[in-house]
C-alpha positions as CSV (number, residue, x, y, z in Angstrom):
1,X,109.7,174.5,20.8
2,X,112.1,175.8,18.6
3,X,115.2,174.4,18.7
4,X,118.5,176.5,20.9
5,X,121.9,176.8,19.9
6,X,124.4,175.2,21.3
7,X,126.0,178.9,21.6
8,X,123.0,180.1,24.0
9,X,123.1,177.3,26.0
10,X,126.8,177.5,26.7
11,X,126.4,180.8,27.5
12,X,123.6,180.6,30.1
13,X,125.2,177.7,31.7
14,X,128.4,179.7,32.3
15,X,126.2,182.9,33.9
16,X,124.8,180.9,36.3
17,X,128.0,179.3,37.4
18,X,129.5,182.5,37.4
19,X,126.5,184.7,39.5
20,X,125.3,181.7,42.0
21,X,124.9,183.2,45.0
22,X,122.6,182.2,48.1
23,X,119.5,184.8,48.7
24,X,116.3,184.2,51.3
25,X,113.5,183.6,49.6
26,X,110.4,185.2,51.3
27,X,107.0,183.5,50.6
28,X,103.7,184.7,51.7
29,X,101.7,182.6,54.1
30,X,98.2,183.1,53.7
31,X,97.3,179.9,56.0
32,X,99.0,181.8,59.0
33,X,98.0,184.1,61.2
34,X,101.2,186.3,61.8
35,X,101.2,187.9,65.5
36,X,102.5,191.2,66.3
37,X,106.2,190.9,66.3
38,X,106.1,188.3,63.7
39,X,107.6,188.4,60.1
40,X,104.7,189.8,57.7
41,X,103.5,192.1,55.0
42,X,100.6,195.1,56.0
43,X,98.9,194.9,59.6
44,X,99.8,196.9,62.4
45,X,103.8,197.0,63.0
46,X,105.5,196.3,66.2
47,X,106.9,198.9,67.8
48,X,109.0,199.2,71.1
49,X,108.3,201.5,74.2
50,X,110.3,205.1,74.3
51,X,111.2,204.9,70.7
52,X,110.2,207.3,68.4
53,X,108.0,206.3,65.5
54,X,108.7,206.9,61.9
55,X,107.3,210.2,60.3
56,X,107.3,211.7,56.8
57,X,108.8,214.9,55.7
58,X,105.6,216.1,57.3
59,X,105.2,215.0,60.4
60,X,102.5,212.5,59.2
61,X,103.3,208.5,60.8
62,X,104.8,206.0,58.2
63,X,102.9,203.1,57.2
64,X,104.7,199.7,57.7
65,X,104.9,197.2,54.4
66,X,107.1,194.8,56.0
67,X,108.3,193.8,59.1
68,X,111.3,190.8,59.3
69,X,111.5,189.0,62.7
70,X,115.8,188.6,62.2
71,X,116.1,185.9,65.5
72,X,113.0,184.0,64.0
73,X,114.4,183.5,60.5
74,X,117.9,182.7,61.4
75,X,119.3,184.9,59.0
76,X,123.4,185.2,58.6
77,X,125.8,187.3,58.0
78,X,126.2,189.8,56.2
79,X,122.2,190.3,57.7
80,X,121.4,191.0,61.3
81,X,121.0,187.7,62.9
82,X,118.9,189.2,65.3
83,X,116.2,191.7,66.2
84,X,113.7,193.2,63.6
85,X,114.2,194.9,60.6
86,X,111.1,197.1,59.1
87,X,110.4,198.8,55.9
88,X,108.1,202.0,56.6
89,X,106.8,204.7,53.2
90,X,104.9,207.8,54.0
91,X,101.3,207.6,52.5
92,X,101.3,211.5,51.4
93,X,99.5,211.6,48.0
94,X,102.0,213.6,46.2
95,X,104.3,211.0,45.8
96,X,103.6,207.8,44.8
97,X,104.2,204.5,47.5
98,X,106.6,207.1,49.2
99,X,108.3,208.4,46.0
100,X,108.7,211.1,44.2
101,X,108.5,209.1,40.1
102,X,109.3,205.9,40.6
103,X,112.3,206.5,43.3
104,X,113.1,208.2,46.3
105,X,115.0,211.2,45.6
106,X,115.4,212.8,49.1
107,X,114.9,209.7,51.4
108,X,112.1,212.0,53.1
109,X,109.2,209.4,52.3
110,X,110.7,206.1,53.4
111,X,112.5,204.4,56.5
112,X,114.2,201.4,57.3
113,X,114.1,200.6,61.0
114,X,116.4,197.8,62.5
115,X,115.6,197.1,66.4
116,X,118.5,195.1,67.4
117,X,116.4,193.7,70.5
118,X,112.4,193.0,70.3
119,X,111.4,194.2,73.6
120,X,107.7,194.9,74.8
121,X,105.6,196.2,72.3
122,X,104.0,199.8,72.3
123,X,102.7,200.5,69.1
124,X,101.1,203.7,68.6
125,X,97.3,203.7,68.3
126,X,97.4,205.8,65.2
127,X,99.7,203.9,63.6
128,X,98.4,203.5,60.3
129,X,97.6,200.2,58.5
130,X,96.6,199.0,54.9
131,X,93.1,199.4,56.5
132,X,92.9,202.7,57.6
133,X,94.8,204.6,54.5
134,X,93.9,205.2,50.5
135,X,94.4,201.9,49.2
136,X,96.1,203.8,46.3
137,X,98.8,205.1,48.6
138,X,99.7,201.5,49.2
139,X,101.2,198.7,47.4
140,X,100.4,196.4,50.0
141,X,96.7,195.5,50.7
142,X,96.5,192.2,53.2
143,X,98.3,191.1,56.0
144,X,100.2,188.4,55.4
145,X,102.5,186.0,57.2
146,X,105.8,185.7,55.7
147,X,107.8,182.3,55.8
148,X,111.3,182.7,55.2
149,X,114.2,180.0,53.4
150,X,117.8,180.4,52.1
151,X,118.0,179.4,48.4
152,X,120.4,179.5,45.6
153,X,119.7,182.4,42.7
154,X,121.7,183.4,40.0
155,X,121.6,187.2,38.4
156,X,118.6,188.3,35.8
157,X,118.4,189.9,32.4
158,X,117.6,193.0,33.6
159,X,120.0,193.3,36.5
160,X,122.3,196.4,35.5
161,X,125.4,193.9,35.7
162,X,124.4,191.7,33.3
163,X,125.2,192.7,29.9
164,X,129.2,193.3,30.9
165,X,129.3,189.7,32.7
166,X,127.4,188.2,29.0
167,X,130.0,190.2,26.8
168,X,132.9,189.1,29.0
169,X,131.8,185.3,28.2
170,X,130.9,186.1,25.0
171,X,134.6,187.1,24.5
172,X,136.1,184.3,26.5
173,X,134.0,181.7,24.3
174,X,133.8,183.3,21.1
175,X,136.5,185.9,20.4
176,X,134.0,188.8,20.1
177,X,134.1,191.9,21.5
178,X,130.9,194.2,22.7
179,X,131.1,197.0,20.7
180,X,128.7,198.7,22.6
181,X,126.1,196.2,21.9
182,X,123.2,195.0,24.2
183,X,122.7,191.7,25.2
184,X,119.6,190.5,23.3
185,X,121.0,192.5,20.2
186,X,123.8,189.5,19.7
187,X,120.8,186.8,19.9
188,X,118.2,185.5,17.5
189,X,114.7,185.5,18.4
190,X,114.8,182.1,19.5
191,X,117.9,183.2,21.7
192,X,116.5,185.6,23.0
193,X,113.5,183.7,24.5
194,X,115.8,181.1,25.6
195,X,117.4,183.8,28.1
196,X,114.2,184.9,29.2
197,X,112.8,181.5,30.3
198,X,116.2,180.5,31.9
199,X,117.2,184.6,33.6
200,X,114.1,186.2,33.4
201,X,111.7,187.0,36.1
202,X,109.8,184.4,37.8
203,X,107.4,185.5,40.0
204,X,106.6,186.2,42.9
205,X,109.6,187.2,43.8
206,X,110.2,188.4,47.2
207,X,113.6,187.8,48.6
208,X,116.6,189.3,50.5
209,X,120.3,189.7,49.2
210,X,120.9,188.1,45.8
211,X,120.0,189.5,42.6
212,X,117.2,192.1,42.0
213,X,114.8,191.0,39.7
214,X,112.9,194.1,37.8
215,X,110.3,194.1,35.6
216,X,112.1,195.9,33.3
217,X,115.4,197.8,33.1
218,X,117.6,198.3,36.7
219,X,116.1,201.3,38.6
220,X,118.9,201.9,40.7
221,X,120.7,205.5,39.9
222,X,123.6,204.3,41.0
223,X,124.4,200.4,41.2
224,X,127.9,200.3,42.4
225,X,127.2,202.4,45.4
226,X,123.6,200.5,45.7
227,X,125.8,197.4,45.3
228,X,123.6,195.2,47.7
229,X,119.4,193.9,47.8
230,X,118.0,194.6,51.1
231,X,114.7,193.6,50.8
232,X,112.5,192.9,47.1
233,X,108.3,192.6,47.8
234,X,107.1,191.6,44.5
235,X,103.0,192.5,43.2
236,X,101.1,189.0,44.2
237,X,97.4,187.7,43.9
238,X,96.2,185.4,46.6
239,X,96.2,182.1,45.7
240,X,93.0,181.4,47.5
241,X,90.8,183.9,46.0
242,X,92.7,186.0,43.6
243,X,92.6,188.8,45.1
244,X,95.8,191.4,45.4
245,X,97.9,190.9,48.1
246,X,100.8,193.4,46.7
247,X,100.4,195.5,43.8
248,X,103.2,198.2,42.7
249,X,101.3,199.9,39.8
250,X,100.6,197.6,37.1
251,X,102.2,194.4,38.1
252,X,105.5,196.1,39.5
253,X,108.2,195.3,42.3
254,X,109.7,198.1,45.2
255,X,113.1,197.5,46.1
256,X,115.7,198.7,48.7
257,X,119.3,198.6,48.4
258,X,122.0,199.7,50.7
259,X,125.5,199.4,50.4
260,X,127.5,196.8,51.7
261,X,129.9,198.8,53.6
262,X,126.6,200.3,55.4
263,X,125.0,196.8,56.3
264,X,127.9,195.9,57.9
265,X,127.4,198.6,60.0
266,X,123.9,198.1,60.5
267,X,123.6,201.7,59.0
268,X,120.2,201.8,57.0
269,X,120.0,205.6,56.6
270,X,121.0,205.7,53.7
271,X,119.5,202.9,51.9
272,X,118.0,203.3,48.4
273,X,114.2,202.5,47.6
274,X,112.8,202.4,44.6
275,X,110.1,200.6,43.0
276,X,109.2,199.5,39.0
277,X,106.3,199.0,36.7
278,X,104.9,195.7,34.9
């Protein structure tokens, strides 16, 4: 392995120190069968009696990609500490995974639903699942349980805030200014590879909070408004038979962002949904 400069090592360690924060890792567990109220991807969604089921802008029932049982997961603020959080998308073929392009322009192709309490289940019999829709319209291919643990994470090189943090640290260490550069143009090839090893995407990356890990560039249209990562669901193959569990295009990831004030208010109506492709 090519020797890495002391400069690169020092910058990386300072980035890790300054950006370290807690997040929740979501691990797909193929060994455990989820129930209707469990944290999972795919399958039949939990839905309480007397509540209108989410529909897309054409009035069709939406598909549940993921649900998180906040109570069982032991989530803490700013996330809901109890109840159920669900991510739905429309299956209109004119929208790829509920989006026009790789981002949701008008909010008509997805919903984030929060149930403060988990009551008796009354899921509509005609609610779509991953088995009842064209597999090209859903990134989720299987029903799989989710295990949730709290951990530490650091910012990745494709986060929209990374470049500014990088050059803030460079200026403090070396006195050199940005001059409109991107972080990788400041480094040589061996240093770039080192940054990618230390701060690049580690797959699979399913998470809540922390920093989004993009396959390419930051896909948010307004990174200041959509400042909090609510959910990230990454592409993943089965560890048992190598079949697809989740596949966003060509090994991409799906993201739901929310403004921190909206999250504190438990207002999910202005969440932002996008996905990228490998």
